[in-house]
Structures are given as structure tokens and as C-alpha cells.
N, C-alpha and C positions, 0 to 999 in steps of 0.2 A: 567404509560406508560412503557411497557417492551422493553428493548433494547437487541437485540441479537448481541453478539460479537463472531466472528468466527476466530480462529487461524488455519492456515494450516501450516504443517511442514513436513520435511523429514530429518532424521539423524541430528537433531538439538539439540543434548544433551547439547551443550555448551551455547545455547541461549534461549531455550524454557522456562526454569523456571522463568527467569526474566520477560518474557512476560506474563506468566500465573499469576504471583503474581501481576503484574501491573493491570490486569483485576480483579482478585479475591479480591484485596484490595481496589477497588473503594468504595467510601462512598455511592454512589447511590445504593439502595437495589434491584431494579428490573432489574437485569441483567441475561440474559440467556447465559451461556458460552459454546461454542461448539469447540471441537478440532477435526480436520481432519488430520490424519497422513498418510503418503504415504507408510506405511509398513517399518518403520525404523528398523535398526538392531544394532544401536550404544548405546542403553540405553535410547533413547527418550521415549519409551513406559513406562519405569519404572518411569520416571518423571510424565507422564500423570496419571499413576495409583496412584501415591502419593497424587494427589489432586482429584481423581475420584469422591469422594463423594460430591464435590463442583461443579461438571460439570453437565450440562443438558444432554449432549450427547458427546460421543467420539467414534472414530473408527480408527483402524490402518489396512490399506489394500492398495494394489497397486492401482495407479490411472494413468490417462493419462496426468498428468501435473498439474501445479498450478491452472489453471482455472477449470479443472475437479474437483479438490479437493474443490475449492471454491463453485462450483455448488452443491457439496454434502452437504456443510455447509448450503447453501440456502435452500435446500430441507428439512433439519432437523430443521431449525429455525422457531420459532413461535412468535417472537416479532413484535412490530409495526414498528420498525426501525432496520436496520442491519449495522454493522461496521465490517471491516476486519482488524484485528491486527495480522500481520504475525509474525512468530518466529523471535526474534531479535529486534523487535520494541515494544514500550511501550506507554501507555498514559502519557501525560506530567505531570499530577499531580493526586493525589488520588481522588480529587473532580472534575476531568474533566468531567466525565459523568453527574454528578449533574448539572454542568454549562451548558452543552449541552442540557439537557432535559428541564431545565428552559427556555432556549432560544426557544426551539421547541414549547413550550406551547403557545408562543405568535406569532408564524409564521404560514403562510399558504404556506408550502413548500413541495417539493417532495425529494429534496436533500439538505442537510445542510453540509457545509464544512468550514474549518478554517485553521489556520497556522500550521506549523510543524517545529520542530527543527531537522535540518539535521546534523547528527553526522559523521564527517570525521576523518581521521587519525590525522590531524593537529589541530583539535578542532571542534567546532560546531557553527551553526548559525541558528537563527529563520528566516524562510522565509514565507512571505505572498504570497497568490496565485496571479497569473496573472489575468488580467481583464477577465471576463467571455467570452467575444467575442473571446479570444485567443484559446478557445476550438476548434475552426475551424482549428487550426494549430497543437496543441499539448496539452498534459495533463497540466492543470493549477494549480492543487493542489496535495498534497500527498494523495494517496488513503487511508492511515491509518487515515487521518484527515477528512474523509467523512462518512456521514450517509445517507442511502437511505431508502425510504419508502418500507416496505416489499412487498406490493402488486406489486410494479413496479419491484423489484428485482426478485421475483418469476416468473413474466411473461416473462422477457427478459433474465435473467441469463447472463453468460459470454460465448462468442464464443470460441470454442476450435481451431479455425483457427490460433490464435495468441499465440506465446510462451511468449511474454513479454508485449504486449500492449492490452491485452484483457480488462483490466480495462479502458484504454483510449477509446477503441471501444465502450464500454458500455456508458460511459459518453458523448461521442461525439454523439452517437445515441439519447440519452435522450435530449441533447441540441437541436438537429435538430428536435425533436418532441415537442419542446417548453415547456419542463418540467420546473417547478419552482425551481430555484436554490437560496439558501439563504446563505449568508456569515456571519459567526460568528467570530468576531475579537478577538479570543483568540488562544493560542497555544494548539493544541489538542494532537498531538503525537510526540514522539521521533523516528525519522526514521534513520535506519542504512544505511548511504549513502556510506559505504565501501563494505559490503558483501551482500547487497540486490541484488535481481535478476536483476532489471533494472539498478542498478549502475554498475554491472559487464558486462552488455551487451548493452551499450549505442548505438552502431552502429546498432545492430539488432532492438533496440527500435525505432530508427529514421526511419528505413526502414518500419517497421510495421505501425508506425504512418502515414507515407506518403501514404501507401496503403489504410488506413482507410479514410483519408480525401481527397484523390484524388490528392495530390500534387506531387506524385513521379516522374511524367514526366515533371515537370516544370523546367525551367532553374534555377530559384532562389533556388529551393530546392536542385538540384544537386550541385550547388555551395556551399550551406551551408553544405551538406553532406560531400563533399570532403574536405572542410576546416576542419570540425570536425575530419574526418579520419586522416588528416595530424597531427592535434594537439594530437590526441590519440596515434598515432605512435611515435611522438616525446616524449611524456610523458612516454610511455612504454620503449623507448630506454634509456632515462635518468635514469629511475628507475633501469635499469639493470647495469648501469655503475657508478652511483653516490652513495656516502654514503647515508644511509637512512635519516639522519638528514637534509641533503641538499635537498633531494627529498621532505621531508615534508614542508620545508620552501618554495620551489618552488610551491608546490600545494596550499599553503595558499595565495601566492601572485599572481599567474597567474589566 
């Protein structure tokens, strides 16, 4: 069973190598690794070239955003399953893919997903996905901890209408089409919850999610959004006036 892993990046010289080594050092032998770079100018391409002989495909050229880059990766991929491990994120262990593939062999599934370790400034925590039915409201698992059957991924790809929630749009669409989701109770990925795109743009993410699932005009969603907006504003204000150590303590406890 060949697994395609796609990493998209742009000016990621500080984070790309650890992601690449996490994929390249997997004990599972049948991995097709693809790098899609958005035309970096900071030395990222030099890192890619350093491991080019171990890559199935790579390209560095301008794109229309993260989901356009992901779609390029889908087009190049030839595995039975596909995973997206973006720059800065890593697999939880060296044998993670081996564990996932062993699980897949006994499943009739279209999408397999598992736990993720979220890494914050104050520390980290392993989070299990929400109940599958919660996909009607929001993303329930970390995208880096998900694997999708290639024939489905190639058919639907990611919509370029969304800057942050293109992955949620895809999984929401597949849920509404009654695809077979299967949960694997292991930690699959280490997710950068500080500098990741969705982490830095949580309010935009909330708006896009609500557009996708049709909840944007409901009173309950508006209340939730403005409550989140207030909390984000308070945290931002505290961050600018309080010592960094105090800010980290507050983030850990709130």
C-alpha cells in the first residue's frame, strides 16, 4: 500500500527540514513524498534540494494560496492514500505510518483520522477528535492526522474559495455524501498550534466554517463568534502589556 505525503510550504526555511525528516525517516517503506513550494526566496529551496534524491516530486513556483498548492500535490500523487503534512508539523513517531497502514488493512474506509499533539507556546496537549456528527458545525480533527483515499481526493480536491477552511469544506462535503470515516485511536501528528495558518487566523476560520455549513446567519453562531472575538481581543491586549511569562501562564490556564 503506497501512501502519498504532501508538504506545502512558502519561505519556511526555519521549519521545513524537521517536517521533511519526520516523513523521510518513517519506518514504513512505501511512502511517496511530494513537496510543493510557493516560490520561496529565503533558502527553503536549498533545503528541498538537499533531500531531492529521496523525493518523488517537488516544485517551487508561485501559486494561488495554500489550497492551490495542495491541489498541485494531489495532481502529482500516485498513492492509494494521501496525507498532508505541512511545514512545521511532523508525524508523532517514526513508526506512525506503519501503524496507520496496519489499521487501514482491516478497514473499509474512505477517510481515516486520529489524534494530534497540539504544540503551544506554553506546552503541548494530545487532543482526540470531536464526535463525527460535529462535522456539521466545525472541523473535528487535525488535517495532518487524516488520510484520504486517493480516488476521492483527486475527484473533489480543495476549493480555492476559502483561505483557511478549504480542508473543512472538503471533509464537510464528504460527510454529507456519507463517506466512510474511520477513527484510529493513536496520536498521528504533532501540530504547530502557534504559527499554523488556522491558529493565526481563528476568526477568519470561524467565518469560513459558518459559510460552509450554513450557520453564519443563525443567532447562536453570531453569539459564539462575538464571544470569541472578545476573548481574542482581550488576549491580544494582555499580550501587548503583560510580561511574556505571565502571558504564557494565562494561555495555559484560560
